[in-house]
Each structure stands twice: as structure tokens, then as C-alpha cells.
N, C-alpha and C positions, 0 to 999 in steps of 0.2 A: 845591130849590137852583136851579141854573141849566142851561140848555141853549142854539139858533137853527136872461146868459144870453147867409154872413154876415160876414164879417170886415171891419172898417174900420181905418184907420190908428190906431195907438196914440197916446195923448197922450204928450208929452215928460215927462221926470221933473220938470222945472220946473213944467209945467202941472198935473201930478198933485199936486205939493206945494201949489200955489196953490189948487187946488180943494179939497183936503182941509182947508186952513186956514180955508176959508170955510163949513165945515159948521155948520149951526144946528140945534139940537135942537127937535123938534116934539113935540106931545103926541099926534098922530094916528097916528104910525107907531112901533112899538116892535119890538124884537127880544128874543127870549127864548132863553136858554141854560137848561139844565134847572134847576139851582139858581140860576144867575146870569141874571137876566132883565133885559135892557137896554131902555131907551127909545131909539128910533132917531132919529138926526139926519136931516133931509131936505136934503141938499146940493143945490146947483145941479147938475143932472144933465146929462150928455152921453149920447148914444146909446151903449149898451154895445156892446162888441165881443167876439167870441169868437176868440181867436188861438190856434190849436192849438199853436203853437210854445211858448206860455207854459208848457205842462204836459208838454213833452217832456223826459224825464229827462236827455237828453244836453245840454240847454240850461240845466239847473237845478243843476249840480253845486256852484255857489257859494251856493245858497240852502238854508235849512232848510225842513222841511215840518211842518205842523200839522193838527189837526182841531179845528173850533170848532162848537159846538152852538147851535141856535136852534129856537124853536117855530114851525112853519108854520101852526098852527091857532089860532083865537081863544081867548084866555084873559085874564081880567081881573084886574088887581092895582090896588087902590085906585081902582076905577072906570075904569081905562084898559086898553085892549087891548094886550097885549105881543106879539102875533103878529108874526113876521118870517120870511119864507121867502126862498129864493134868488131867486124871481121878484120879490119886493119889492126885493131888492138889485139885480137886473137893471134894474128900472125906474129906480132912483135912481142907479145906476152906482157911486157911492161912498157910504160911511157910516162913522160911528164905530161901534165895538163896545163899547158902554157897559153898565153894570149888573152887571158881574162882581163878586160879593161872596163869593168863595172865595179864600183866600190862595194855594193852590197854582195855581189857574187864573190868578190875577193874576200870580204870579211867572213862569209860562210866557209870558204876554203881554209881560212886561217884557224877555224874551229875544228877542223877535221883531225882525227887521230888515226894512227896506224891500226888497221883492222876494221875501220869503219867500212860499211858496204854501200855502194852507190848504184843506182839504176843508171844504165847507159841509155840515154834518150836520143833518138834520131830526130833532128829538127830541120826545118826549112827544106822539106822534101815532099814527095808525092803522098806518102803515108807517114806522117810524124807519129811517133810513139815510142814505147819502151822496148828495147831490143835485147836486153840482158843485164848482167851485173858485173861489177868490178870491185876491187878492194883498194883502199888507200894503203900504200906500202912505204910512203915517205911523207912526213908532215910538211907543212908550208915552208917554203924558202923563196928567196928573191927570184922573180921571173926575169932572167937575164936577157930574154928575147926583147924586152922593152928597150934595151940599150943598143940593139943592133939595127942600124939604119936600113939594112937590107930586109929586115923582117917585115912581114905584112902588118904587124901591129906594133911597130916601133913607136915609142913615146919619147919625144925629145925633152919632155919635162921630167922624166923619171931620172932620179939621181942614184948612182951606185952606193953612195955613202948614206943615203936615206931612201931606201927603195919604196916605190909607190905600189908596185904590183908583185904578186906572189903566185906560186904554183905548187901543186902537190904532184907526187908520182902515184900512178895507179897500176894495178895488175889485173889482167883478165881473169874473170871468174866463171861466167857462163853465158851462153847464148840461148834465148828462149826459142821454142819450136815455132813461134810466130810472133810478129810484132803486136804488142798490145797498143792499139791505136789510141790517139788522143780522143777521137770521137767515142770510142768504147769507154774510156775512162770518164769522160764527161757525163755519161749516162748512168754512172754508178752512184747512187745516193750515199754510199759509204765513203765516197771521196769528195763530197761537196765542199769540204773545208780544206782540201789539199791545195797547197800553194800553186801547183801546176794548173789547177782549175781556176783559182782565183787570181793568180798573177802569172799568166802564162809566159811572159817574155823573159823573166829572170832565168839566167842560164845555169845557175847553181843554187839548188833549193834544199832545205831540210825536208825530210820525210818522217812521219811518225811511225812507231812500231806497228800500230794497227793498220795504217795505210800500206806499209811494206808487206805485212802478212797477207792483207786482202789482195793486193796486186799479185803477189806470188801465187795465191790460190787460183788465179785466173788461168795459169799455165800449168798447173800441177794436176 
């Protein structure tokens, strides 16, 4: 199914929206969620910034938190590499999160709002775990890659007039000094109710404020 970095001044909300709307899909960069494997857009990138205040819980009370999976190691679908790591996002700064082909994951994406903060989770790799954070910079809109017969996750049943699949745009926020491995997370009693622990295969999952703050404390 599916799975998927110093500080400079942040771009204004208007600039973020403008950049996000100019994202163009390329065939050379893709992102993978464990069952939901997206092809990555390569937007006009700005130098990424790491703003520590972005992920300080006291500044995020108005935002929701999520976990989104991608594959950081090479894997081919229909002859195309669907690899996408947090460093790929850092280089691009912003990207669409396309290729989700699971209804529950899609529905979670449709709940996302601009400013929500997401853990970037490396999946289907030697050391799966949380690699950093990113922000939602554009809310859900139809995933047009589903209509592209050349795309690894083309869906012939998806209708342009009644879209089945959606995606959001995300902006790089931070890279952790180390991967917080799944094994480590599984050993934390504070996270025993976390969806990642209880329902590991879902590629896009909600994260509670307490879970988010605890996980951040592991790398601070």
C-alpha cells in the first residue's frame, strides 16, 4: 500500500500559497507512502529553513498534528523510482503529497488545514522511524496524478468530474538529529495508544498533542 531540513526568515502565507500553486509534477522525483506511493512534484524551491518555534507546542495550540509516511530508499513502480526522503523535501522545500490510494488515509488528508504540522516518517526501509517535521501549506485538492496513465499510481476508475483521490501540499520544517525509530517508539508507554503503534500500516495518521510533544522531547 503506501508509506514517505540555520534558520532563515519564513515566507509569508501569500508567498507560500503562490509557490504551492506553481508546483509541477515531475517523473524523476517521487514520494512513497507504504501502500500510498506518490510521485513528487518538483516546485520552484527556496532554501529551506528550520524554525524551531514552528514545532514548539506552546505555539501550535491552534493546529492539528499528523504523521505521514514516505519511502526514503529506491523502489520502482512502473519503471519509476518512488523514493522520497525528508532530505528530498528539504532540497525542494515544498511539494505535493500525491499518490495516496487508501480511503482512510485520503480522508485524513482532507481534514488537514494550512499550518498543521506533520511528522515525516521514513517507511519500508532499514530503520523505519520519524525523521523530522513538515507543515501543510495547501489544503486538500484533487490528486491529478490518478488521471495520468504514465503515473505509478494511475487509477482508471478515478473521474475528473468526481475525483476519488486528493492530495495536500507540504513545506519542509525540520530534520531531527537522529531518526526516532519505530522500535524506540514501541517501547514508550506514553505512546501505547498512538495509531502508529496500534495501526502501523496506515500511511497518514492523526497524532495527539500529547503524543507530538512527547516525541519532540525525545530529540530536544
